[in-house]
C-alpha positions as a printed NumPy array, in Angstrom:
array([[ -6.84 ,   4.493,  -9.668],
       [ -6.056,   0.684, -10.154],
       [ -2.895,   0.469,  -7.843],
       [ -2.913,  -2.532,  -5.623],
       [ -1.38 ,  -3.676,  -2.506],
       [ -0.808,  -7.701,  -2.137],
       [ -1.3  ,  -9.228,   1.283],
       [  1.37 , -12.099,   1.43 ],
       [  2.711, -14.237,   4.037],
       [  3.163, -17.921,   5.   ],
       [  0.191, -20.034,   5.519],
       [ -1.867, -19.773,   8.52 ],
       [ -0.648, -16.433,   9.652],
       [ -3.963, -14.575,   9.497],
       [ -3.97 , -13.226,   6.123],
       [ -7.285, -14.179,   5.006],
       [ -8.718, -13.412,   8.257],
       [ -7.045,  -9.669,   7.811],
       [ -8.543,  -9.772,   4.5  ],
       [-12.026, -10.367,   5.36 ],
       [-11.848,  -7.531,   8.027],
       [-10.627,  -5.136,   5.351],
       [-13.196,  -6.039,   2.477],
       [-16.821,  -7.219,   2.21 ],
       [-15.296,  -9.784,  -0.249],
       [-14.84 , -12.832,   1.893],
       [-11.928, -14.808,   1.341],
       [-12.219, -18.666,   3.031],
       [-10.567, -18.769,   6.139],
       [ -9.596, -22.199,   7.689],
       [ -6.702, -23.757,   9.729],
       [ -4.773, -25.226,   6.822],
       [ -2.521, -24.162,   4.363],
       [ -3.672, -22.925,   0.935],
       [ -7.212, -22.203,   1.903],
       [ -7.016, -19.079,  -0.623],
       [ -6.148, -20.477,  -3.854],
       [ -6.898, -17.56 ,  -6.29 ],
       [ -6.011, -13.898,  -5.33 ],
       [ -9.304, -12.278,  -3.708],
       [ -9.393,  -8.703,  -4.602],
       [-11.193,  -6.065,  -1.979],
       [-11.965,  -2.415,  -3.117],
       [-11.367,  -0.639,   0.203],
       [-12.493,   2.661,   1.44 ],
       [ -9.808,   4.787,   2.67 ],
       [-11.021,   6.29 ,   6.169],
       [-10.948,  10.242,   5.977],
       [-12.681,  12.17 ,   8.603],
       [-12.1  ,  15.465,   6.158],
       [-14.99 ,  14.331,   4.01 ],
       [-17.35 ,  13.975,   7.153],
       [-16.64 ,  17.455,   8.131],
       [-16.913,  19.156,   4.723],
       [-20.303,  17.237,   4.425],
       [-21.364,  18.935,   7.537],
       [-20.622,  22.276,   6.062],
       [-21.657,  21.878,   2.263],
       [-24.77 ,  19.274,   2.791],
       [-23.965,  17.384,  -0.212],
       [-26.303,  14.688,  -1.718],
       [-23.761,  12.07 ,  -1.485],
       [-20.085,  11.571,  -0.063],
       [-17.648,   9.634,  -2.079],
       [-14.195,   8.612,  -0.53 ],
       [-11.039,   7.322,  -2.05 ],
       [-10.262,   3.669,  -2.369],
       [ -7.594,   1.175,  -2.71 ],
       [ -7.347,  -2.2  ,  -3.889],
       [ -6.155,  -5.254,  -1.736],
       [ -5.187,  -8.652,  -3.088],
       [ -5.342, -11.6  ,  -0.668],
       [ -2.535, -13.85 ,  -2.382],
       [ -2.171, -17.513,  -1.446],
       [  0.33 , -18.739,   1.016],
       [  3.665, -19.125,   0.155],
       [  6.241, -22.173,   1.398],
       [  9.958, -22.466,   1.286],
       [ 10.97 , -23.779,  -2.433],
       [  8.1  , -21.38 ,  -4.216],
       [ 11.024, -19.928,  -6.541],
       [ 11.272, -23.45 ,  -7.668],
       [  7.618, -24.174,  -7.999],
       [  6.951, -25.758,  -4.689],
       [  3.319, -25.582,  -3.242],
       [  1.63 , -22.73 ,  -4.993],
       [  5.118, -21.005,  -5.455],
       [  4.602, -20.146,  -9.098],
       [  1.09 , -18.895,  -8.815],
       [  2.225, -16.784,  -5.583],
       [  4.868, -15.249,  -7.501],
       [  2.953, -14.296, -10.539],
       [  0.122, -12.744,  -8.622],
       [  2.47 , -10.67 ,  -6.457],
       [  4.426,  -9.412,  -9.617],
       [  1.228,  -7.663, -10.469],
       [  0.614,  -5.72 ,  -7.38 ],
       [  2.528,  -2.365,  -6.503],
       [  3.157,  -2.577,  -2.978],
       [  3.377,  -5.59 ,  -0.573],
       [  1.637,  -6.047,   3.04 ],
       [  3.468,  -8.716,   4.451],
       [  1.546, -10.571,   7.273],
       [  3.863, -12.   ,   9.901],
       [  2.337, -14.161,  12.64 ],
       [  3.489, -12.956,  16.148],
       [  1.122, -14.954,  18.445],
       [  1.203, -18.281,  20.207],
       [ -1.905, -20.603,  19.929],
       [ -3.128, -23.818,  18.654],
       [ -3.164, -22.68 ,  14.99 ],
       [ -0.984, -25.248,  13.079],
       [  2.241, -23.207,  11.864],
       [  3.46 , -24.491,   8.719],
       [  6.961, -24.668,  10.18 ],
       [  5.925, -25.998,  13.507],
       [  6.897, -23.106,  15.693],
       [  6.392, -19.596,  15.721],
       [  9.391, -17.391,  14.724],
       [  8.495, -14.039,  13.152],
       [ 12.09 , -13.328,  11.97 ],
       [ 12.43 , -16.831,  10.261],
       [  9.001, -16.531,   8.633],
       [  9.957, -13.216,   7.028],
       [ 13.217, -14.364,   5.965],
       [ 11.561, -17.387,   4.14 ],
       [  9.436, -15.106,   1.855],
       [ 12.357, -12.635,   1.516],
       [ 14.657, -15.435,   0.372],
       [ 11.959, -16.969,  -2.236],
       [ 11.454, -13.382,  -3.725],
       [ 15.226, -12.77 ,  -3.743],
       [ 15.899, -15.979,  -5.82 ],
       [ 13.433, -15.195,  -8.197],
       [ 14.834, -11.792,  -8.479],
       [ 18.296, -13.068,  -8.953],
       [ 16.745, -15.296, -11.941],
       [ 15.192, -12.158, -13.444],
       [ 18.36 ,  -9.994, -13.055],
       [ 20.747, -12.811, -14.775],
       [ 18.297, -13.389, -17.599],
       [ 18.536,  -9.505, -18.417],
       [ 22.266,  -9.402, -17.935],
       [ 22.626, -12.158, -20.412],
       [ 20.351, -10.49 , -23.15 ],
       [ 21.906,  -6.815, -22.226],
       [ 25.778,  -7.692, -22.132],
       [ 25.508,  -8.38 , -25.787],
       [ 23.946,  -4.93 , -26.626],
       [ 26.602,  -3.423, -24.312],
       [ 29.428,  -5.169, -25.799],
       [ 28.127,  -3.791, -29.385],
       [ 28.567,  -0.236, -27.979],
       [ 25.158,   0.706, -26.777],
       [ 25.665,   3.089, -24.067],
       [ 22.406,   2.756, -22.306],
       [ 22.692,  -1.044, -22.481],
       [ 26.105,  -0.488, -20.812],
       [ 24.484,   1.683, -17.994],
       [ 21.591,  -0.978, -17.706],
       [ 24.364,  -3.994, -17.113],
       [ 26.16 ,  -1.861, -14.733],
       [ 22.603,  -1.178, -12.598],
       [ 21.763,  -4.985, -12.86 ],
       [ 25.399,  -5.959, -11.818],
       [ 24.465,  -3.728,  -8.558],
       [ 21.124,  -5.438,  -7.949],
       [ 22.872,  -8.784,  -8.34 ],
       [ 25.634,  -8.124,  -5.822],
       [ 22.665,  -6.971,  -3.379],
       [ 20.429, -10.11 ,  -4.246],
       [ 23.478, -12.575,  -3.605],
       [ 23.899, -11.152,  -0.076],
       [ 20.627, -11.833,   0.765],
       [ 19.3  ,  -8.283,   0.69 ],
       [ 16.179,  -7.086,  -1.052],
       [ 16.43 ,  -4.823,  -4.061],
       [ 14.589,  -1.962,  -2.452],
       [ 17.825,  -1.415,  -0.35 ],
       [ 19.758,  -0.296,  -3.24 ],
       [ 19.125,   3.438,  -3.972],
       [ 20.   ,   4.649,  -7.637],
       [ 22.074,   7.681,  -7.743],
       [ 19.792,   9.866, -10.087],
       [ 16.364,   9.751, -11.63 ],
       [ 17.746,   8.428, -14.905],
       [ 18.99 ,   5.163, -13.302],
       [ 15.901,   4.936, -11.079],
       [ 13.615,   5.153, -14.104],
       [ 15.674,   2.524, -15.615],
       [ 15.714,   0.216, -12.591],
       [ 12.039,   0.371, -12.239],
       [ 11.776,  -1.368, -15.769],
       [ 13.382,  -4.403, -13.959],
       [ 10.289,  -5.286, -12.251],
       [ 11.901,  -6.71 ,  -9.416],
       [  9.843,  -8.354,  -6.814],
       [ 11.893,  -7.315,  -3.874],
       [ 11.937,  -3.679,  -4.835],
       [  8.381,  -3.039,  -4.032],
       [  7.698,  -1.099,  -0.963],
       [  6.496,  -3.159,   1.903],
       [  4.805,  -2.975,   5.136],
       [  5.13 ,  -5.68 ,   7.796],
       [  1.831,  -6.372,   9.817],
       [  2.664,  -7.959,  12.906],
       [ -0.694, -10.333,  13.463],
       [ -0.646, -10.716,  17.575],
       [ -2.985, -11.762,  20.082],
       [ -5.508,  -9.372,  22.102],
       [ -3.356,  -8.952,  25.053],
       [ -0.612,  -7.583,  22.69 ],
       [ -2.784,  -5.378,  20.45 ],
       [ -1.786,  -1.995,  22.014],
       [  1.963,  -2.49 ,  22.889],
       [  3.109,  -5.451,  20.885],
       [  5.131,  -8.357,  22.403],
       [  8.693,  -9.811,  22.197],
       [  7.943, -11.488,  18.659],
       [  7.173,  -7.8  ,  17.504],
       [ 10.155,  -6.487,  18.745],
       [ 12.303,  -9.196,  17.36 ],
       [ 10.874,  -8.582,  13.658],
       [ 11.346,  -4.757,  14.104],
       [ 15.211,  -5.254,  15.047],
       [ 15.573,  -7.634,  12.007],
       [ 14.121,  -5.009,   9.254],
       [ 16.248,  -2.147,  10.475],
       [ 17.932,  -0.462,   7.778],
       [ 15.409,  -2.095,   5.138],
       [ 13.259,   1.048,   4.481],
       [ 10.085,  -0.624,   5.33 ],
       [  7.159,   0.215,   7.878],
       [  5.662,  -1.97 ,  10.681],
       [  2.129,  -2.262,  11.999],
       [  0.637,  -3.967,  15.036],
       [ -2.556,  -5.735,  14.253],
       [ -4.719,  -8.256,  16.008],
       [ -6.487,  -9.916,  13.047],
       [ -8.783, -11.7  ,  15.257],
       [ -9.961,  -8.539,  17.184],
       [-10.303,  -6.958,  13.885],
       [-12.788,  -9.803,  12.415],
       [-14.911,  -9.325,  15.73 ],
       [-15.2  ,  -5.245,  14.946],
       [-16.016,  -6.079,  11.532],
       [-19.107,  -7.705,  12.694],
       [-20.403,  -5.041,  14.641],
       [-22.94 ,  -2.943,  12.938],
       [-22.748,   0.59 ,  14.062],
       [-19.913,   2.98 ,  14.555],
       [-20.697,   3.673,  18.011],
       [-20.438,   0.007,  18.675],
       [-17.205,  -0.542,  17.   ],
       [-15.97 ,   2.697,  18.987],
       [-16.753,   1.426,  22.141],
       [-15.442,  -1.908,  21.643],
       [-11.967,  -0.279,  20.63 ],
       [-11.95 ,   1.887,  23.771],
       [-12.179,  -1.084,  26.131],
       [ -9.464,  -2.533,  24.513],
       [ -7.402,   0.729,  24.851],
       [ -7.284,   1.343,  21.29 ],
       [ -8.179,   4.802,  19.527],
       [ -8.419,   3.471,  15.978],
       [ -8.865,  -0.038,  14.499],
       [ -5.998,  -1.936,  13.155],
       [ -7.94 ,  -2.019,   9.904],
       [ -8.083,   1.733,   9.478],
       [ -4.316,   2.134,  10.39 ],
       [ -3.545,  -0.551,   7.923],
       [ -5.544,   1.033,   5.103],
       [ -4.062,   4.348,   5.686],
       [ -0.691,   3.205,   5.59 ],
       [ -1.033,   0.987,   2.534],
       [ -2.564,   4.146,   0.604],
       [  0.63 ,   6.021,   1.638],
       [  2.792,   2.943,   0.974],
       [  1.611,   3.209,  -2.82 ],
       [  2.551,   6.901,  -2.788],
       [ -0.718,   8.053,  -2.861],
       [ -2.595,  11.424,  -1.639],
       [ -6.077,  12.882,  -1.899],
       [ -7.391,  16.011,  -3.04 ],
       [-11.145,  17.011,  -2.641],
       [-14.062,  18.56 ,  -4.265],
       [-16.955,  19.903,  -2.144],
       [-20.497,  20.9  ,  -3.786],
       [-24.242,  20.439,  -3.298],
       [-24.07 ,  17.538,  -5.618],
       [-21.115,  15.476,  -3.855],
       [-18.385,  15.747,  -1.6  ],
       [-15.447,  13.591,  -2.879],
       [-11.876,  12.56 ,  -2.158],
       [ -9.873,  12.   ,  -5.349],
       [ -6.777,   9.955,  -5.53 ],
       [ -3.494,  10.913,  -7.198],
       [  0.208,  10.15 ,  -7.145],
       [  2.032,  12.289,  -4.648],
       [  3.906,  14.97 ,  -6.736],
       [  1.085,  15.374,  -9.235],
       [  0.624,  18.851, -10.934],
       [ -2.885,  20.391, -11.219],
       [ -3.444,  19.378, -14.849],
       [ -2.512,  15.777, -13.963],
       [ -5.042,  15.812, -10.99 ],
       [ -7.643,  17.344, -13.076],
       [ -7.225,  14.638, -15.438],
       [ -8.213,  11.885, -12.879],
       [-11.668,  13.546, -12.924],
       [-11.906,  13.514, -16.875],
       [ -8.906,  13.125, -19.244],
       [-10.599,  16.327, -21.277],
       [ -9.636,  18.302, -17.878],
       [ -6.123,  17.63 , -18.245],
       [ -6.297,  18.542, -21.993],
       [ -8.169,  21.996, -21.526],
       [ -6.816,  22.95 , -18.25 ],
       [ -6.772,  26.588, -17.544],
       [ -6.451,  26.943, -13.909],
       [ -6.997,  25.614, -10.661],
       [ -8.677,  27.312,  -7.696],
       [ -7.427,  25.977,  -4.38 ],
       [ -8.634,  26.107,  -0.878],
       [ -6.557,  24.774,   2.142],
       [ -8.675,  22.309,   3.854],
       [ -8.085,  24.   ,   7.199],
       [ -9.258,  27.269,   5.616],
       [-12.289,  25.688,   4.436],
       [-13.32 ,  24.353,   7.938],
       [-12.284,  27.517,   9.68 ],
       [-14.297,  29.845,   7.284],
       [-17.051,  27.374,   6.601],
       [-17.936,  27.607,   2.789],
       [-16.157,  28.516,  -0.532],
       [-18.023,  31.755,  -0.698],
       [-16.622,  32.787,   2.731],
       [-13.114,  31.671,   1.664],
       [-13.151,  33.594,  -1.442],
       [-14.686,  36.786,   0.616],
       [-11.467,  36.497,   2.856],
       [ -8.751,  35.927,   0.126],
       [ -8.255,  32.299,   1.01 ],
       [ -8.896,  30.955,  -2.375],
       [ -5.362,  30.842,  -4.43 ],
       [ -5.56 ,  30.669,  -8.499],
       [ -2.899,  28.007,  -9.45 ],
       [ -1.482,  27.338, -13.156],
       [ -0.104,  24.262, -14.809],
       [  2.975,  24.017, -12.513],
       [  1.076,  23.883,  -9.353],
       [  2.162,  20.749,  -7.342],
       [ -1.128,  19.537,  -5.68 ],
       [ -1.28 ,  19.034,  -1.851],
       [ -2.693,  16.599,   0.404],
       [ -6.126,  17.904,   1.4  ],
       [ -6.404,  20.413,  -1.09 ],
       [-10.194,  21.631,  -1.898],
       [-10.043,  22.14 ,  -5.634],
       [-12.307,  23.592,  -8.498],
       [-10.61 ,  23.292, -11.925],
       [-11.456,  25.905, -14.593],
       [-11.28 ,  24.098, -18.253],
       [-11.437,  25.793, -21.606]])
């Protein structure tokens, strides 16, 4: 799937260092603003131990994990909504993404800060304000156009105007659009068509020093307090450590390095998994001698839609799905053993796929 997370933040907060750790695509990293001029795109493998465990049982010729696209976007500065710095380019790039990974500097040190001091709450609010200003422009432009239709008696246009006014009220208070929850599915569908920047799901990544990699620090706690009620997640990562881990050649070396730091899992691994969930994505699995593979679908998808991810004809000609719970496949050791034990369920077109389902589709 082509869904993307965009990495954003002020210049020099560690975005490109983190991106380099995430992806084999190497963004330029330097101690000055705007070193990432064009958005760099990396296709990132989603860590999933279930694939390895299935492969041990099935012994396939290859393993294919799920992936997610991460985009490293040029640093934003105050005034971006008015075109300051690379503001217009930044805002255009972020509009194309589906979710936001907002990197915030939570460490002291010699690296130049664009505003002269370390203050994660202020930094967050700068970017929030620029996105909110741009959204307010979008809302007001849409209102001016839609109000004429509403006055002419168009009922849907009237409801759109009411929703736009709700968003305008939220934005002028300095609140992001995602803090407004539409009353019903129809309103939510209409609101989605506004394409507001601050309506995108967001993950705040606190970039900390090595000593704070496990428990965080006072900067992290100040940011955590500032996002209460925002419906956003927060993650602690030491980007410098992650860049060192990325240079190690073997899995064993990486695990040893993490253990020495008191970490059970790398920040990059946690970030990728969280980004995957942030996009509303889940994974179903297929397991055979040719391949063990993770297939990405949007949470809530039904069996025919999931089949269509393999090939569009699978959705059109769907008959049924044979489903094995991942835990049952591991417990019984093979598809044949699951079948003999009655652990394969036959599901129709209304079956809602569950994360980790091992699936086989019957097609007409």
